C-alpha positions as CSV (number, residue, x, y, z in Angstrom):
1,X,42.9,28.4,-62.0
2,X,39.2,27.8,-61.7
3,X,37.1,26.6,-64.7
4,X,34.2,28.8,-65.6
5,X,30.9,27.1,-66.4
6,X,29.7,28.2,-69.9
7,X,26.1,28.6,-70.9
8,X,24.6,26.6,-73.8
9,X,24.6,29.7,-76.0
10,X,28.3,30.1,-75.4
11,X,29.1,26.5,-76.2
12,X,26.7,26.3,-79.1
13,X,26.4,29.9,-80.6
14,X,23.7,28.9,-83.1
15,X,21.4,27.8,-80.3
16,X,21.2,31.4,-78.9
17,X,17.5,32.2,-78.8
18,X,16.8,28.7,-80.2
19,X,17.8,29.7,-83.7
20,X,18.6,26.0,-84.6
21,X,15.2,24.6,-83.7
22,X,13.1,27.8,-83.9
23,X,10.1,26.3,-85.6
24,X,10.2,22.8,-84.2
25,X,7.6,21.8,-81.6
26,X,8.7,20.8,-78.2
27,X,7.5,18.5,-75.5
28,X,6.7,20.1,-72.2
29,X,9.9,20.8,-70.3
30,X,8.5,19.4,-67.0
31,X,7.7,16.0,-68.8
32,X,11.3,15.7,-70.1
33,X,12.8,16.8,-66.7
34,X,10.6,14.1,-65.0
35,X,11.8,11.5,-67.5
36,X,15.4,12.5,-66.9
37,X,14.9,12.2,-63.1
38,X,13.5,8.7,-63.6
39,X,16.3,7.7,-66.0
40,X,18.9,9.1,-63.5
41,X,17.3,7.1,-60.6
42,X,17.2,3.9,-62.6
43,X,20.6,4.1,-64.4
44,X,22.6,6.5,-62.1
45,X,25.9,7.6,-63.5
46,X,25.5,5.6,-66.7
47,X,22.9,8.1,-67.8
48,X,24.1,11.3,-66.2
49,X,27.7,11.0,-67.3
50,X,26.5,11.9,-70.8
51,X,25.9,15.4,-69.5
52,X,29.2,16.6,-68.0
53,X,28.1,20.2,-67.2
54,X,24.9,21.9,-66.3
55,X,24.9,23.6,-69.8
56,X,25.2,20.2,-71.4
57,X,22.3,18.9,-69.3
58,X,20.2,21.9,-70.4
59,X,21.1,21.3,-74.0
60,X,20.3,17.6,-73.6
61,X,16.9,18.3,-72.1
62,X,16.1,20.7,-75.0
63,X,17.1,18.2,-77.6
64,X,15.0,15.4,-76.0
65,X,12.1,17.9,-75.9
66,X,12.3,18.3,-79.7
67,X,12.7,14.5,-80.2
68,X,9.7,13.7,-78.0
69,X,7.4,16.4,-79.2
70,X,5.2,14.1,-81.3
71,X,4.4,11.8,-78.4
72,X,2.1,12.1,-75.4
73,X,3.2,11.9,-71.8
74,X,1.6,8.4,-71.6
75,X,3.6,7.1,-74.6
76,X,6.8,8.6,-73.1
77,X,6.4,6.9,-69.8
78,X,5.3,3.6,-71.4
79,X,8.6,3.8,-73.3
80,X,10.4,4.4,-70.1
81,X,8.8,1.2,-68.6
82,X,10.1,-0.7,-71.6
83,X,13.6,0.7,-71.3
84,X,13.7,0.0,-67.6
85,X,13.1,-3.7,-68.3
86,X,15.3,-4.1,-71.4
87,X,18.3,-1.8,-71.1
88,X,21.1,-2.3,-68.7
89,X,22.4,1.2,-69.5
90,X,20.4,4.4,-70.2
91,X,18.9,4.6,-73.7
92,X,20.2,7.1,-76.2
93,X,17.8,9.8,-77.5
94,X,17.3,7.9,-80.8
95,X,16.7,4.6,-79.1
96,X,14.2,6.1,-76.8
97,X,12.5,8.0,-79.7
98,X,12.3,4.7,-81.6
99,X,10.5,3.0,-78.7
100,X,8.1,5.9,-78.5
101,X,7.4,5.6,-82.3
102,X,6.8,1.9,-82.0
103,X,4.3,2.4,-79.0
104,X,2.5,5.2,-80.9
105,X,2.2,3.2,-84.0
106,X,0.8,0.2,-82.2
107,X,-1.9,2.4,-80.6
108,X,-2.9,3.9,-83.9
109,X,-3.0,0.7,-85.9
110,X,-4.2,-2.1,-83.7
111,X,-3.0,-5.6,-84.7
112,X,-5.3,-7.3,-87.2
113,X,-6.0,-10.9,-86.4
114,X,-7.4,-13.5,-88.8
115,X,-11.1,-14.2,-88.5
116,X,-10.7,-17.4,-86.6
117,X,-8.8,-15.6,-83.8
118,X,-11.3,-12.8,-83.4
119,X,-13.5,-13.2,-80.4
120,X,-16.5,-11.4,-81.7
121,X,-17.6,-14.4,-83.7
122,X,-20.2,-16.7,-82.2
123,X,-20.4,-20.6,-82.3
124,X,-22.2,-20.5,-85.6
125,X,-19.3,-18.7,-87.3
126,X,-16.8,-21.1,-85.6
127,X,-18.7,-24.0,-87.1
128,X,-18.6,-22.3,-90.6
129,X,-14.8,-21.8,-90.3
130,X,-14.2,-25.4,-89.2
131,X,-16.3,-26.6,-92.1
132,X,-14.4,-24.4,-94.4
133,X,-11.0,-25.7,-93.2
134,X,-12.3,-29.3,-93.4
135,X,-13.5,-28.7,-97.0
136,X,-17.2,-29.2,-96.5
């Protein structure tokens, strides 16, 4: 007896015509497919074993598209670079989304440094800061 490959809508009836995520924005499919190819190249079976059938792979790509919708392609591939250097196994969708969130937040809110560490102050300001610290 040969097993039949089911479609996503047969496995998950509520997903037929994207009823579950009808109004949610999605990342471009080609971006997520490229990301999956990179993850598969880097992690091999450790990543692809999560998607046993073609239908599950399609479902996974669609779910990642929803998760990654708020992020630019640059943020997504920056997150991939971090994962490549930190994870021995492929990241889960929530782990990857968390890294994207961290990168996006760091770009939106640059780190504020104390005045004595900022480079836009001249020698005069450096002297003032030293005098302030010394109590003069």
